[in-house]
N, C-alpha and C positions, 0 to 999 in steps of 0.2 A: 518481557512485554514493555510496549510502548505506549504512552498516552497524549493525547492532547483535546482541548478542550477549546471551542470558537464559538461564541452566541449560544452557549447549553447545547452545542452537538460535540458528543465526544467519540472520539477514535481511537480506534485502540487495536494496535497491529503484534501480531507474532510471527515473528521469521522461524522457517526450518529448512535446513540443508535436506535436500533430496538424492541422496546418494545414488539410488539405482537410475536416476534421470541423467547423474554426472558421469563424466568421461574424464578423468584427469591427465588420460595419455594424449588427449587431443586437446587440452586445454578447454574442457567444457564442463562448467559446475553450475549445477540448478539449484536455486532456493525456491520454496514455496512461501507463502505469506498469508495470515488468514486476518480480516480486517473484520471489526465490528463497528458498525456506525450506531451510537445511541441518541436519538432525537429526548433530551432534556428540558427542551425547550415550550412553551405555550404555542407554538404555531406550526401547522402542518408544513411540513418542506420535502422538496422533491430534488434527488440527485441528480443534478443535469449534465455535468460534464466531470472529467479528471485529469489530471495535470500529474506527471512523474518526472521528477529528475534522477536518473541514475547514473552513479559514478563507479567506475570498476577501480581496483586496487592499484592501476597505474595510472589515475585521476583523467582516465577518458569518460567523459559526458555524454550521455544522451537523452533525449525528451521525447516524453511521449504526453499526446494529447488525444481526447477523443469523447464523444457522447457516454454518460454512463459508464457502468462497470458490468463486465460479463456480460454485455448486451441487454442490460437492463437501467431500466432510471427509476428507482424504488422511490416511493411515497412512505414517508414515514409521519404518523401522527405525532404527537406529544405523548411521551411515554415508550412511543415504538422503538424497536432496532434491527436491524439489517447484517447480516453477516456472510460474506463471502470467503473465496479461497482463489490466489490466484498464483503467479512464478516469475522468475526473472532467471533469464540464463546469465552467465559471466563466462569471460575468457580468463578472469584470474581468481584468486582463491578467498578472495573480501570484495567488501563494496558498499556502498550507499544508498540507499531511496529516501526518498523525501518527497512531497508533494501538497495539493490541496485537489478537494473539491467543490467543484462549483454547484451551489445550492440556491432552491428558490422557494420563497414562501409561496402558500397559497394566492396569497394579494400580489404575487409576479415580483414581488421584491428579490433580486439576486444578491448572493454574499458567497465568499470563497470559507471553505471550512479548512483548516491548517491538517496536515497528515504528518505525525511527527516524523524526524527524522529515524531510520533504523537502520543497523549495520546488519551485512550480509557477511558471516562469518565461518569459516570451518571448524566443524566440534572438533575440541581439542585433541580429543583420539586418532584423528584424520591427519592433525599437522602434521604430523612426522611421517606420516607415511608419503606425503607431496613435498 
């Protein structure tokens, strides 16, 4: 599990390999990740946008930007949390993801919240097979 806290907004990430969606013979490796965003601040915030930097095992980098997450722009009151799952396909057996969320307070102030860097690695038992 990976964790970062910015302005009392805690982001935790739990990555996992999706063997059933992967096809090593075609250099397709797919990971899922579960993210929990917890608002430990005194302000209500809304997740407005996301930014990801995804780097595969060969050093190839891709950037992804967009509104919200999984089609939502959740509002988090103090003490609330929001959890979602998504995925990332790569053509290599490993990679790294890092990013940020743009949040907005109910008074209109925008700020970025760090998403901790996390690694996408094959489970040990599958490494010897690839």
